[in-house]
C-alpha positions, 0 to 999 in steps of 0.5 A: 529499486524494485516496484510492483505495480497494482491496478486497483479500483477507485473504492480499494483506493479509497479504503487503502487510503482510509486505513493507513493514514500515516504520512510516512507510509502512504505516498499520494502522487500528484495524479492520485497513484498511492505508493507504500515503501515495503519497509516502512508498511512493514513497521506499520503492521508490526506497530499497528498489528493490522494487515490493511493492504492484505485485508483489501487486496487479498494474502497473495497481491504483494511480493516479498521482493518488491521494495516499493508497491504502487496503487493505481486506478 
């Protein structure tokens, strides 16, 4: 399993939670970290026709090889 850990600010973390309200895409860990499975995020992007993580973090922030993205403050 390939995990990409990305450090984000508190405001970026709140923007991610606001942009992705689908519980099947965004998982909130007990310690407040956010996790996103890459394959479900790709399906979410196609369905919603938006790119919220890229809009918040920048185009090159996400690795194409990662299975999960984990965002923490």
